[in-house]
C-alpha positions as CSV (number, residue, x, y, z in Angstrom):
1,M,109.4,75.5,64.1
2,N,106.2,74.1,65.6
3,F,104.9,73.3,62.1
4,I,108.3,71.5,61.1
5,L,108.1,69.5,64.3
6,F,104.5,68.5,63.6
7,V,105.3,67.6,59.9
8,F,108.2,65.4,60.8
9,T,106.5,63.7,63.9
10,Y,102.8,63.4,63.4
11,P,102.8,61.2,60.2
12,F,104.9,58.5,62.1
13,I,102.4,58.7,65.0
14,W,99.5,58.3,62.5
15,L,101.2,55.4,60.8
16,Y,101.8,53.7,64.1
17,S,98.2,54.1,65.0
18,L,97.2,52.1,61.8
19,L,99.2,49.0,63.0
20,P,97.3,46.0,64.3
21,M,97.1,45.9,68.1
22,R,99.3,42.7,68.2
23,I,102.1,44.6,66.4
24,L,101.8,47.6,68.7
25,Y,102.1,45.3,71.7
26,I,105.3,43.7,70.3
27,K,106.6,47.3,70.0
28,S,105.3,48.0,73.6
29,D,107.4,45.0,74.9
30,F,110.5,46.4,73.4
31,F,109.9,49.9,74.8
32,Y,109.1,48.5,78.2
33,F,112.6,46.9,78.3
34,L,114.1,50.2,77.4
35,I,112.1,52.3,79.9
36,Y,112.1,49.9,82.9
37,H,115.5,48.0,82.5
38,V,117.8,50.5,80.6
39,F,116.6,54.1,81.5
40,G,114.6,53.3,84.7
41,Y,112.1,56.1,84.0
42,R,110.5,57.1,87.2
43,K,111.3,53.7,88.9
44,K,112.1,55.5,92.2
45,V,108.9,57.5,92.2
46,V,106.8,54.4,91.5
47,L,108.5,52.4,94.3
48,E,108.2,55.2,96.8
49,N,104.4,55.6,96.0
50,L,103.8,51.8,96.3
51,N,105.8,51.6,99.5
52,L,103.7,54.4,101.0
53,A,100.4,53.0,99.7
54,F,101.1,49.4,100.7
55,P,103.3,49.4,103.8
56,N,102.4,45.8,104.6
57,K,103.5,44.3,101.3
58,T,106.9,42.7,101.0
59,D,109.7,44.1,98.8
60,K,109.1,41.3,96.3
61,E,105.4,42.2,96.1
62,I,106.1,45.9,95.6
63,K,108.6,45.1,92.9
64,D,106.1,42.9,91.1
65,I,103.4,45.4,91.1
66,S,106.0,48.0,89.9
67,K,107.0,45.8,86.9
68,K,103.4,45.1,86.0
69,F,102.7,48.8,86.2
70,F,105.4,49.7,83.7
71,K,104.3,47.1,81.3
72,H,100.8,48.4,81.5
73,F,102.1,52.0,81.4
74,V,103.9,51.5,78.0
75,D,100.9,49.6,76.7
76,L,98.8,52.6,77.6
77,I,101.1,54.9,75.5
78,F,100.6,52.7,72.5
79,E,96.8,52.4,73.0
80,S,96.7,56.2,73.2
81,I,98.5,56.3,69.9
82,K,96.0,53.8,68.5
83,A,93.2,56.2,69.5
84,F,94.2,58.5,66.6
85,S,92.7,56.0,64.1
86,I,90.8,53.4,66.0
87,S,87.3,52.6,64.7
88,E,84.0,52.7,66.7
89,K,83.8,48.9,66.2
90,L,87.2,48.1,67.5
91,I,87.1,50.5,70.5
92,L,83.7,49.0,71.5
93,K,85.1,45.5,71.2
94,R,88.0,46.3,73.4
95,Y,86.5,48.9,75.7
96,K,83.1,47.6,77.0
97,Y,80.5,49.4,79.1
98,K,79.0,47.2,81.7
99,N,76.0,49.4,82.9
100,P,75.5,52.5,80.8
101,E,71.9,52.4,81.7
102,L,72.7,53.9,85.2
103,V,73.7,57.1,83.3
104,N,71.0,57.0,80.8
105,I,68.3,56.7,83.3
106,Y,69.2,60.2,84.7
107,A,69.9,61.5,81.2
108,K,66.4,60.7,80.3
109,Q,65.1,62.5,83.4
110,G,66.8,65.7,82.1
111,R,69.5,65.6,84.6
112,S,73.2,66.7,84.1
113,I,75.9,64.4,85.4
114,A,79.4,64.7,86.9
115,L,81.3,61.6,85.7
116,V,84.1,61.4,88.2
117,G,86.9,59.0,87.7
118,A,90.6,58.2,88.2
119,H,93.7,57.4,86.2
120,Q,93.2,53.7,86.4
121,A,93.6,51.2,83.7
122,N,92.9,53.1,80.4
123,W,91.3,56.4,80.7
124,E,92.3,57.6,77.2
125,W,89.7,55.4,75.5
126,S,87.0,57.0,77.5
127,I,86.7,59.1,74.4
128,S,84.1,56.5,73.4
129,L,81.8,57.5,76.2
130,P,79.3,59.2,73.9
131,I,78.6,56.0,72.1
132,P,76.7,54.3,74.8
133,L,75.5,57.4,76.7
134,Q,72.3,59.2,75.6
135,I,73.6,62.6,76.6
136,D,76.2,65.2,75.4
137,V,79.5,64.4,76.9
138,Y,82.1,67.1,77.8
139,G,85.7,66.6,78.6
140,A,88.4,69.1,79.9
141,Y,91.8,69.1,78.1
142,T,95.1,70.9,78.6
143,K,95.8,73.1,75.7
144,L,99.2,72.2,73.9
145,N,101.7,74.9,73.0
146,N,102.0,73.5,69.5
147,K,98.8,74.5,67.7
148,Y,99.2,71.7,65.1
149,F,99.4,68.9,67.5
150,E,96.7,70.8,69.5
151,K,94.3,70.5,66.6
152,A,95.3,66.8,65.9
153,V,94.9,65.7,69.5
154,R,91.6,67.5,69.9
155,E,90.1,66.0,66.8
156,S,91.2,62.5,67.9
157,R,89.5,63.0,71.4
158,E,86.3,64.4,69.9
159,K,86.0,61.7,67.1
160,F,83.3,59.9,68.9
161,G,81.4,63.0,70.1
162,V,83.1,64.2,73.2
163,I,83.0,68.0,73.4
164,G,86.2,69.5,74.5
165,F,86.6,72.4,77.1
166,K,90.0,73.9,77.8
167,T,90.7,73.2,81.4
168,S,90.8,76.9,82.2
169,E,87.4,77.4,80.8
170,T,85.5,74.4,82.1
171,V,83.6,76.2,84.9
172,K,82.7,79.0,82.4
173,G,81.5,76.4,79.8
174,I,79.4,74.5,82.4
175,Q,77.8,77.8,83.6
176,K,77.0,78.7,80.0
177,N,75.2,75.3,79.4
178,F,73.4,75.7,82.8
179,N,72.2,79.2,81.8
180,N,71.0,77.9,78.5
181,K,69.3,74.9,80.1
182,K,71.5,72.7,78.1
183,Q,72.0,69.1,79.7
184,G,75.5,67.5,79.8
185,A,77.6,64.8,81.3
186,Y,81.0,66.2,82.4
187,I,84.2,64.0,82.7
188,L,86.0,65.1,85.7
189,L,89.1,63.0,86.7
190,S,89.8,64.0,90.3
191,D,92.4,61.7,91.7
192,Q,95.7,63.5,91.1
193,S,97.4,66.0,93.4
194,P,96.2,69.7,93.4
195,Q,98.5,72.6,94.2
196,P,98.5,73.2,98.0
197,H,97.8,76.9,97.6
198,K,94.6,76.1,95.6
199,T,93.5,73.3,98.0
200,F,90.5,73.6,100.4
201,Y,90.6,70.1,101.8
202,W,93.0,67.4,102.9
203,R,92.2,63.8,103.7
204,D,93.6,60.3,103.9
205,F,94.4,58.6,100.8
206,F,96.0,55.1,101.5
207,G,96.4,56.2,105.1
208,I,98.3,59.3,104.2
209,K,97.1,62.9,104.5
210,V,97.1,64.6,101.1
211,P,95.5,67.5,99.4
212,V,92.5,66.5,97.2
213,H,90.5,68.0,94.4
214,T,87.0,69.3,95.5
215,G,86.0,70.9,92.2
216,A,83.7,68.0,91.1
217,E,81.8,68.2,94.4
218,M,81.5,72.0,94.3
219,L,80.2,72.0,90.8
220,S,77.8,69.1,91.5
221,K,76.3,71.2,94.4
222,K,76.1,74.4,92.5
223,F,74.5,72.8,89.4
224,D,72.7,70.0,91.1
225,F,74.6,67.3,89.1
226,V,74.1,63.7,89.6
227,V,77.5,62.3,90.6
228,I,78.5,59.0,89.0
229,N,81.9,57.4,89.4
230,Y,83.2,55.4,86.5
231,V,85.9,52.8,87.0
232,T,87.8,51.0,84.3
233,K,88.9,47.4,85.0
234,K,91.5,45.7,82.8
235,I,90.2,42.2,81.7
236,K,93.3,41.3,79.9
237,R,95.9,43.0,77.6
238,G,94.1,45.4,75.4
239,Y,90.6,44.7,76.8
240,Y,88.8,46.9,79.4
241,E,85.4,47.0,81.1
242,V,83.9,50.2,82.4
243,E,81.5,50.2,85.4
244,F,79.4,53.1,86.5
245,Q,78.9,53.6,90.3
246,L,76.3,56.0,91.7
247,I,77.7,58.3,94.3
248,T,74.6,60.5,94.7
249,D,71.7,62.0,92.8
250,S,71.0,64.6,95.5
251,P,74.4,66.4,96.2
252,K,73.0,69.3,98.0
253,D,71.9,67.0,100.8
254,F,75.5,66.3,101.7
255,E,77.8,68.2,104.1
256,N,80.8,69.8,102.7
257,Y,83.5,67.2,101.5
258,Q,81.3,64.2,102.1
259,I,81.0,63.6,98.3
260,T,84.7,64.0,97.9
261,D,85.2,61.5,100.8
262,K,82.9,58.9,99.0
263,Y,84.6,59.4,95.7
264,T,88.1,59.0,97.3
265,E,87.1,55.8,99.2
266,L,85.7,54.3,96.0
267,T,88.9,55.2,94.2
268,E,91.0,53.6,96.7
269,E,88.9,50.4,96.8
270,N,89.1,50.2,93.0
271,I,92.9,50.7,93.0
272,K,93.4,48.0,95.6
273,R,91.6,45.5,93.3
274,Q,94.1,46.1,90.5
275,P,97.0,48.1,92.0
276,E,99.3,47.5,89.0
277,F,97.0,49.5,86.7
278,Y,97.0,52.8,88.6
279,L,99.1,55.9,87.5
280,W,101.9,55.4,90.2
281,S,104.4,57.5,88.1
282,H,102.5,60.6,89.4
283,K,103.9,62.1,92.6
284,R,100.6,61.7,94.4
285,F,102.1,62.0,97.9
286,K,104.6,64.8,97.2
287,H,102.7,67.2,99.6
288,K,102.3,64.7,102.5
289,D,104.9,66.5,104.7
290,I,103.3,70.1,104.5
291,F,99.9,69.5,106.0
292,E,100.6,71.2,109.2
293,E,102.1,74.1,107.4
294,W,99.1,74.4,105.2
295,K,96.8,74.4,108.2
296,E,98.7,77.3,109.7
297,I,98.6,79.4,106.5
298,M,94.8,78.7,106.3
299,A,94.3,79.7,109.9
300,K,96.2,82.8,109.4
301,K,94.1,83.7,106.3
302,Q,90.9,83.1,108.3
303,K,92.1,85.4,111.0
304,E,93.0,88.2,108.5
305,K,89.5,87.9,106.9
306,K,87.9,88.4,110.3
307,N,90.0,91.4,111.0
């Protein structure tokens, strides 16, 4: 069944990816109309998130950001499809890197790097990171149930040199590279909501207490990674610019969660500059009402450990 689904679906995806960008954006406009105006996909979630993040904005401003988000969101779907066949020349024309030398300086020093980022603008085309960076680039991916799609998607994401880790095997892969003294830059998107029972730390995000991922900080301290944030800015439709921002090159000098705080603050600042291009369809604030419950559970666990 998986093979049949792949055979009848993937050829259309591949053919779509061969279309010129201007044609893809015409199709994107049509699907935006369907998704936003006809089906209303996740409109409620997006509006709730925007109202929580920007309580001082008017209903008109919130609605305007929401509409722009959905137009961008559908564009991103088609840009992700384009990634299956996009050439190095075209992706570098549309996805420019402002200051790759910041990463390359540390790469030349033999340092490994945690590239932390967020689901802002277009993160799918970050598959091109190995082109300007003078270091092996590793990215975690979630394994698909359909092994045929799994192979096709993985090949697409690795076409410019990204080395894929299954998400569940990321730590093991980093440890193996460390043991073998193998240098690498690791893409670690850390802005989405972790499961509360796997959370070590909560903090404010747009003024709301939420659980946050701390894995990038823990890995950086353990393996002495340079921590560099990369933010993608949308210049115009189909064109992006990536800027690298140094968080620290001495992670062990920081108290617990200070690196996570700095990353979260940068992420919030970058989102505020272009709020319509953040992934608001994700339920980022869904755990906001259980912080006190989480604290009680953690206190109970600590007490049990002591006993």
